[in-house]
N, C-alpha and C positions, 0 to 999 in steps of 0.2 A: 523555642517551641518545637515539639516533636510530633510528627504525624504518626498516629497509631491506627490500628484497625478500628478503634473506638472513637477516633477523632483527634483533634489537637490537644496536646497536654503541655502545660507550662512546666518545664523542667529546669531546675537550678543545679548546674553541674559544678559551680565554683569558678575559680580563677583560670582564665585562658592561659595565662603565663605558667601556671602550675601544670596544666595539661601539656603544654608545649615542652616544658622542662622534662616531662616524663614521656616525651616522644609521641604525643597524641594531639593531633590538630583536627578540629571539626569544621566541616564546610556544609553549606546547604545541600541537601540531597544525599548526604552520607547515610549509609545503613549502619545503625549502632544498636547496641544492647545496653540498657541502663537498669541497674538494680538499685532500689531505694524504697522510700515510703512517701505516701501522701501526708501532707501537713496542711492545716488550715490556720490562717491568720485573718481574723475578722471574717469577712465574707469571701475571701480568696483562698482557693486551694491550689497548692503547688506540689510538684513531685520533687523531693529532695534526693538527688542522686547520691549513692554511696560508692558505686563502682560504675565506670563508664568504659565500654568496650567497643572498639572499632577494629574489625578484622581480628588479628591475633593479639592485638595490643589492648590490655586492660589496665586501667588506672583507678586505684582507690582514692576517692576524693573526700570521704568522710569516714569516721570510725563507725563501728556498729551502733554506737549511742548517738550518732549524728554530729559529732564534733568535726569541724572542717580540718583537713590535714594540710592545707596550703598555709603558707606564712601569712600572718595577720588576718586569718579567717575569723569570721564572726558567726555566731549562731543566730538564727532568727529569734527574736525576742517575742514572748507572749504567744507562742504557737501552741495549738492543741493537736495532739495526735488524733487522726481520724481513722486510722487503720491499725489494727493490732499486729498485723504481720506485714513483712516487707513484700515487695513485688518486683516485677521486671517489666520493662517496656521493650 
């Protein structure tokens, strides 16, 4: 969960081990920039991160088409795109 000026957002950044392998570790209270898109699955909306940045370290976690870049990554099945353009948090 990420606190934004608009409230809490459920953000899926992918594998913690992938982030760590790329020299990025996240902790509660960290200031981050996240680029991605909103997706809806059933009645739940989540923000799927494509790029996660903390300080000067930025890690791509998904391709521009949403494919996970970490090993054994899986796409969300049965999701419907709710936003035609990406965004940043």
